[in-house]
N, C-alpha and C positions, 0 to 999 in steps of 0.2 A: 660077680660084676654084671651090671645090666648089659643086655645086648645092645651094641652101638647102632643097630638098625632101627632102634626106637628112641630117637633123640629127645622125645618128650618125657622119657623116664627120668624122674627127678633124682634118683640115687646115683646117677653117673658122676664119676669124678674125672675132670678134665684138667690138664696142666698146660699152661700157656708159656711159651718161650718167645722172647723178642731178641732179635739179633740185628744190630746196626753195623752194616758193612761200610765199605768206602763209598758205594754208589746208591745204597738203598737201605731202608729200614724194613725188616721182615718180621712177621708174626706167624707162629704155628701153634696149633692145638693138638695135643696128644692124649690118648686114652691111657688107662692104667697098665696096658701091655706095651706102651711105647709106640703105638701105631698112630701115624699122622692122620688126623681127621680133616684138616684143611689148613691152608696157609695163604698169605697174601704179602706182596712186596710193594712198597711205596718209595718212589725215587727221592733222593736228597740232593741238595745243591752243593756244588764244590767250586771253589775259586783256586785257580792255579796261576802262579806268576813266578816263573823261574823255579828256584828251589823252594819257594813258599807255597804251601798248599793249605787252604783254610776252609772251614765250614761254620755253620751257625747252629748252636744248640737249640735255639727256638725252632728253626726249620726242622731239625732232627726230631724234636718232640712232636711236632705237628704230623710228621710222617709216621712216627710210631703210633700215634692215636688213630690215624687213618688206616694203617695196616692192621691194628688189633680189631677195629670195628669190622673191617671187610673180611678178615679171617673168620671171625665169629659167625658172620652172616653166611659166608661160603661153606663153613663146616656145619652149619645149622646147630650151633652151640648156644644155649641160653647163658647169659652172663652169670646166673646163679649156679651153673654147673662148673664154672672155673674155680678150682679150689686152691691154686697156687700159681705164682708168677715169678719168672726169673729173667734177668737181662744179661746179654752178652754184647760186646761192642769192640770195635777196633781200639787199640791203645793210643787214642788221640787225647790231647790235653785241653781241658775246658777251663776257662777263666770266668768267674762270677764275682759280683760285689756283695756287700753286706745285705742287700735286698734280694739276693739271688738273681740279679739282672746281669746280662752279658757284658763283659769288658773286652774291648777290642785287643786282639793280638796281632793286628795287621798294620803294615806301614800306612795303609789308607786311612786308618783311624775309624773305619766303619765298625760300629759297635755290634752289628750282627755277626761279624767275623770274629767270634770269640773261641774258636776251636782250632788248634794247630794239629793238622791231620798226621797220623802215624808216619806216613811216607815223606813228610816234609823234611828237607835236608838243609835248612837254613843254619843249623847249629853245628856244622862240621868242625869249625875252628874251636868252638866251645868244648866239643867232645874231646878234641885233641888235648886241650889244656887240662880238662878234668882227668884224662888218662895219664897225663904226665905227673899227676899228684901221687900216683902209686898207692892210693888209699887201700887199706885192707878190704873194704867193701867190694872193690873191683874184682877180687878173686872169685866172687859169686856171680859175676856176669861175663865169664870167659876171659877175664883179665882186662877188659876194656868196655866202657860204655859206648853205645852206638848213638849217632845223631838222631836216631829214631826213638831213643829213650827220653824220659822226662827231664832229668837234671840238666843236660845241655840246652834243651828248649827253654827251661826256666831261666837259665843264665843268660841266654840270648835276649829274652824279653827284658830282664833287669838292665842289661847293657844298652839296649836299643829303644825301648819304649818305657821310659821312666814313669810317665804319667799313668799308663796302664798298670805298671808294677805297683804303684802306690794305691791304686783303687781296688786291686784284687783282694777279696776276703777269703776265697777258697780256690785252690788249684786242685782239679779233680781229673782222674782218668774218666773217659767218656762213660764206661759201663757203671762206675761208681756214681757219676752224676745222674745217670738214668734212674738208678735205684733210690738216690737221694730225692730226685724230682717226684718219684712215685710215693715215697714214704715220709720224707722230711727227716730221715735218719742219716747222719753224716758218717756212719761207720764205713770204713773202707774194706776192700777185699784183700786178703792175703795174696791173691793172684796178681792183682794190678800193682800193689805196692812192692811186692817182692820182685816181680819180673821187670818192672819199668822204672822204679824209683829208688833202687838200692836198699830197700827195707830188708832187714835180716829176719826172715820168718822163723828161723830155728831158735830165736830168742824165746819162742813160745812152747818149746818142746815139753816143758814141765806141765803145761796146761792141758795136754791132750786128753787125759782121762778125767779131768775136772769138768763134768758136763755143764755146770753152771757158768763156766768161764769161757764160753765160746765167743762171747762178745768181749774183746780184751783191750785193755788200756795199751796203747802203742808203746812197746818197749824195745822195738827192733831198729829204731832210727839211730844212725851213727852221727851224733852231733858234730864230732870233730871233722867228719867228711864235709858236711854242709858249710861249716866255718871255713875250712881250708879252700873250698872252691869258690868262695865269695858269696855264698847264699845263707850266711848265718842267721839272717832275719827270719828264715823259715822255721827256725828252732823255737822261736818265741811262742808263748802261750801253749806250752806242751804240744808244739807242732800243729797248732790249730788250723793253719792254712793248708797243710798237706795230709793231715789225718791224725786225730788224737786217739781213735780206737780202730782196731782192725778185727776182722772175723774170718773164719773158715768159709769157703764157698758154700752157699746154701743156708747159712745161718739166718733165721727169721729177723727181719729188720723192723724196728719201731713197733707200731701197732698195725702193721700191714699197710695196705693201700689207703692213702688219705681220701677224704670225701671229694676234694677238688680233683685229684688225679683220677679217681674212680669215675667221676662224671665225664672228664675229658676222654678217658679210654673206653667209656661205655661198659664199665664193670661195676662190681659191688664193693663198697668200701670195706676195709678190714681184711681183704684177701691177703694171706701171707705172701711176703715178697722175700726171696732169698738173696743173700749177698752174691754179688755178680762175678762174672768171669770175663777175661779178654776173649774175643770171638774164637780165636784159634784154640784156646784152652777149653772152651765150651765144645768145640768140635771133638777134642780129645775125650772129654767126659761123655759125649754122645756116641762114641764109637769104640773106645779101647777095650771094652768087655764084649764086643761083638764077635765072639769066636765060635765057630761051629764045633761042638764037642766031638762029633763023630770023626771029623777029619784031623783035628788037632787035639790029641788026648791031653787036654789041659784042664784038669779039675784042680790042679795045684794052685794054691793061693798066690804063689809068687810068679806064675806064668806071665802075668801082666808085665813083668820086667823084661820079657823077651820080645815085646812088641814096640814098634815105633809107629806113631800116627802121623800121616801126611795130611795136613789141612791145605788143600790146593785151591787157591783162589787167585786174587790179584797178585798176591805173593804166596809163597808156600812156607808153612811152619812144620818143623819136624820135632815131634814130642815123644820123649821116652822117659820112663820112670825107673827108679832103682831104690832099694832099701838103704844102700850106703851112699854117702855123698861122693860124687865123682867130679873132680876138677878137670875140665877139658879145655885146653887152649882154643880160643876162637869160637867156642860154643857157649851160649848163655846158660847160666846156672852154675852150680846146683842150687835150685830154688826149693826150699822146704815147704811142702803142703800147698804149692801154688796151683796144682791141678787136682791131684788125688791126695786127700789129707793123709799125712804121715809118711808119704813117699817123697823122695827128692826128684825134682823134675830137671831134665836136660832139654834145652830148647835150641835146636838148630834152625836155620831158615835161609830162604832165598828171597831177596827184596822184590824181585820182579819175575813173575812166571806168567800168570794170565795176562798181566800188563805188558809183558815182553812180547807174547804171541800177538796180542792186539796191535802193538806198536809196529812190529815187522810186517804184519798183514796189511795194515792201513797205509803204510808208506811204500808199498810195492806198486809198480805200474799196473799190475793185473788186478788190483784190489777191487775196483768198482765193477769190472767185468764179472769177477767171481761172485761178488755180492749179489749182482743182478741174476746170475745163473742160479745161485742158491735160492733166492727169493722166488724165482719162477718154479722151482721144484718143491717149494715150501719146506726146505730143510736149512740147517745152519751152514755157514761157510765151512766149519770144521767137518761136518758130515760129508759135504761135497768133496773136500780135499781128501778125506779118508777113502772115499770111493775112488777118486782119481788115482791115489797111490796104489790101490789094489790093481787097477787097470794097467798102470805103468809097470808094475811088477811083472805082469803077464807079458805085456808088449816087449819089455826089455830083457825078458827071459832071465830075471834074477830069481834066486830060490827063496828069498824072504824079503819082506817090505823094507826092513832096516837097511839092506844092502844098497838101496837106491842112493844113499848119501855118501858113498865111499870117498868122493872127492869134495865134500862140503862139510865143514867142521865149524861148530859155533861155541864160543865161550859166552855164557849168558849173563855175564856181570855188567849189564847195561846200567844198573842202578847200584853199582858197587857189589862187593861180596860180603854178605852177612856171616855166613859160616861155610867152611871152618877156617877160612883165612882171615876173616874180620878186617877186610880192607875196603873202606868206603870209597877209596879213590880208584878201585879196580874198574876197568872199562870192558865193554863187550867187544868181541872179535868175531867177524865172519870171514872164514878162510875158504876161498874157492869161488869167488865171484866171477861172472862172465858178463857179456852184454845181453844175455838172455832176459827178456821181460815177459815171457809167456806165462799162461796159467799154470802149466806144469812146473815151471821154475819156482813159482810161489808155493806150490804144494811141496816141493823138495825143501825149500827154505823153512817151511813150517815143520816138516818132519825132522830136519836137522836141529831146529830149535828145541823141539820136544826132547830129542836125544840129549842135547846139551844140558837141559834142565835135569834130565834123569841121571846124567853123569855127575852133576852137582849133588844129587841125592846120594848116589853111590859114594862119593867122596865123604859126605857127612856120616853115612852109616859106617864106613870103614874107619874113619877117624874116631867115632864114638866107641866102636868095638875095640880099637887099639888102646883106648883109655879106660877099659873096665866094663863097658856094656856088653850084653850078649844078645844083640838084636838079630832075630831070625825071621820075623814075620812083620810085614807092613800092613797097616790098615789105612785106607784112603777115604777122605770125604771132601766136600767142597765142589765147586762147579767143574773143575777140570777132571775130577774123578769120574765124571759121567762120560768122558771121552775114551772109547775103547783103545785107540792107538796110544794115547798118553799113558794109560794104565799098563798095557802090554809091554811097551818100551821100558817102563819103570821096572816091571817084573824081570824082563830079560836082562836088563843092564845091572840091576842090583843082585840078581839071583835069588831074590826072596819071593815067596808067594804073597799075593796082595788080597786081603779080605775087604770086600765092600760091604757096608752096612745094609740091612734090609730097608731102612728108611734113609733116603738120600739126603734128607735135611738134618744132618748130624749136629750142626751148630744150633739150630732151633731146638732139637731134642735135648742137647746139653743144657741150654738155657731153661727149658721146661723142667729138667731134672732138678735144677736149683729150686724151682717153685715147689716141686714135689717134696724135696727135703725140708723146705721151710714149713710145710704143713705138719711135719713130724710123723707122717705116715711111715717113713723109713727111719731106721736108727742112725744111718750114716749115708754119706754121699756114695760110698762104694756099694752099699746094699741097693740103693736106688738105681745105680748104673747097671748092676747085675739084673735087676728086674726089668729095666726098660731098654737096654741095648739088645740088639738082635742082628745076627749075621745074614748077609745075602750071598751074592756070588763070590767065588774064590777064583782068582786069576793066577795061574802057575807060570813060572818061567819056561821058556822053550826048552825042550829036551835035545834039540839039534845042536851038536857040538860046534857046528860052523857058526851058529848065531853067537855063542859065547866067545869064540875066537875072534870074530868080527868086532864085537863090542869091547873086548879087552884091548884090541889095537886102537880103536877110536878113543877109548878112555885114556890111553897113554898120550895121544895127541892132545886131548882136552887138557890134561894136566900140564903138558908142555907149553900150551898156548899162554898160560898164566906165567910160567917161568920166563918165557921169552919177553912177556910184557914187562916184568920186573927188570930184566936186563936192559931193555930199551929205555925204560924210565930212568935208570941210573946213567945211561949213556947221554940222554938229553939233559939231565940235571948237571952233569959234568960239563957239557958243551955250553950251558948257560951260566955256569959258575963264574 
């Protein structure tokens, strides 16, 4: 391989990953060892109106183009060096007409607003109705669809925006739309369709060894399900509107990048583009093989089954794979080949983690003061609070930081509970409020929230292990994984060591790996993951038995807060009956 210190060397192979998150489109360029050469982030617009959260695919594509050009410039990568491209994105729903123009999914009728964002909760009632159908496909998403999945959102549009419904020619997951916009190929990803549309990926098990059938006629749709929930019209034309063909992640699409898309992105036409992944799943692909062999004697092919990846951003996704299908109540899956081909994926999650921390900080009386203090020290608010907590530990003479919250307990279900309770109506709880509005109080509230999120992860890990998983090690990526208190509390609370990847941009790396697979340089996605994943720091749980005893007690309170909520809910329902 050419020395990357000589960017003018023409033989260099660079892989480009694009990740569209909730607030920005990001592009990253990686060399053949999975090292990040440069990245760039471009903001995207978002409209929030109550339960409705919308975006514009036009705006997203412009942000993607800006990010790709700026990343290439920053990394000093010539467009001719980019050999493969992959996309990852939030599981948002895109509506386009027969000319591929946007169709409004908004009450406002604004045609720019043609994307229902993943976190949108307008379709809670539709989700409840779909779940009452007891369709067999529901077994493969933890027994119930979430209002964050696509069928409830589609049903909502059909029932509320009839004109838009009649105009839509293609309904697409955002990452599939991005690869379609880049290549003109409407092949969908097994990741998006299986995880968010109730597609049964295991219908393709017999195709695994047939190398020429990686681009497959869709045979995993359950037509009875669509008919039963009132969306039978989506079955028409061999499911033309929702996907006539699907492929494994990284499958090369069409003839690669179209001349139009190449010009817009500042790249060379014909570059291979791999079938996409949902952003969290790209994080999984970018990190799950990042195990330091010296510390974890894991040369075993199946060691991957003892890992759980935490993709920690606005929300947190908990991804684990297994050779056998495991049905786990309240946890999404089992999804066949949705992340790692030929493995069943289990997907837990928390709907609000980064978003919850932001919400609680921004709404506290000390928020502006702390923000100004952090800015004056040129550090983030989180770094400032982490420092404050260390100081408070010394001043209050407690033996470990976590003990500062002994009388402050948080149930973090402010946006419902995704896993393992699967209760979109769950509410957040803050137990232990006083009249205190000081900077120190905000730091304690922040710590208690981080702990509440980590207890939620412990609940998911315990629940998955009780149903057949053998999770022993966590791997973390995403924005919150860069916060040392967030990671240490997760290690102490779950009792699992946490491996951080060498490259912090795991979602971008996962997307770039799709591009690398599309070039056919690697025989499989797994081979590319092993070549391009690399471990960084390992964080171990505290060996202090007092820390474990403390968290075990707080975890009992955490579980009890939800049980109390259920009891109070039924008391109020009875009172209003």
